[in-house]
N, C-alpha and C positions, 0 to 999 in steps of 0.2 A: 496366685491367679494376679497380682499386679504385673508380673512379666510376662504373662500370656496376653495381658490387654495391651502392654505396651508393644508386644511383638504385632500385634494386630493392627494398631495405629500405626507404627513405622511401615509396615507392608503398604497399607493403603496410603500413606504418604506419599511414599516413593511412586507408587503407581500414579498418583493423581499429579504430583509434582515432577516427576521423571527429572531428578535430578542428572546434571552432565559431572562426570570426572574428568579433573584437567587433566591435560594430555602428559604432563611430569608427573603424576601421581598414579596413571593408569597401570604400570607394571608392578605396583605394590598392591592395589585391590584385590586380585585374585589371591595373592598370599594373604592378605588381612581375612580375608573370607574364611580361608582353610584354616587359620591359626583360631580364629574365631570358632570355627565349627569342632576344633578339637577340644577347646575350652568347655563349648557346649556338651560334646558328648562325655568327658570327663566329669564334669558337673551332674549329667545325669546318673551315670554309673555311680558317683559317689552318694547320690540320693538315694539311689536303689539299695546300696550298700549300707545306708544309714550312717554314711561318714560325711555326709555334704555340709559345708559351711560357707557361708553366703561371703564371708572376708577373703577365703582362700580362694573361691570361685571368682571373685571380682578382681584379684592380684593376680590368678593365672590367667585370666581372660586378656587382661589388658597386656601381661608380660610376653604372652605369647603372640599378641600383635605386634608390639613393639620390636621383639627380638626379632621376630622372621622379616619385618620390614627393614630392621637394621642389616640384616644379613644379606638381603636383596640389594639394599643401597650400597652395600660393602662391594658386592659383587659387581653391580653396576660401575662403581669406582674402579675397579681392577680389570674392567673390561671382560669380566665371566659372569654378567648378571642371569643369562640363561641357564648355565650349569647350576648356580647357586639355588636360581627359583625352583629348579627341578627336583633339586636336594632336598629343599626345604618343603615342597609339596609332597616329596616320598617319605619322608620322616614323619610328617606328620598324618600323611594317609595312612600310615602303619598305625600309629596311635588311634585314629578315628577308629579305624576297622577292627583294632584290638577292644576298644570300648564297646564297640556297637557289639561285638562278638559277646562281650560279657553282659552287657543289657540284655540281649537275645537269651542266653543261659539263664540268666536271672528271671526274665518274664516268662519263658517257655518251657523251664527246667531242661533244656535240652543243648 
């Protein structure tokens, strides 16, 4: 329940304050969001399977975001940032859809 309240407060704060992202960090924001969504769907799947551990979720969430951002940063330094960004989105997208399918099977038994 605390997480849901935090989410609502965060969304409202974002809508009211309308924060801006510095230009230097803008390439990393979509990757961080996709990495966070991957951890979120993985946590939801683990919760439905009865395997959820808050410490594992937190470490997964933070490490996904940091590793994905590092890969994009490395790609920018090598001059292939767009290609590595696409690769990160594809890999995490596959994981998100895989977890979403497992959640759907669990909820709807289909």
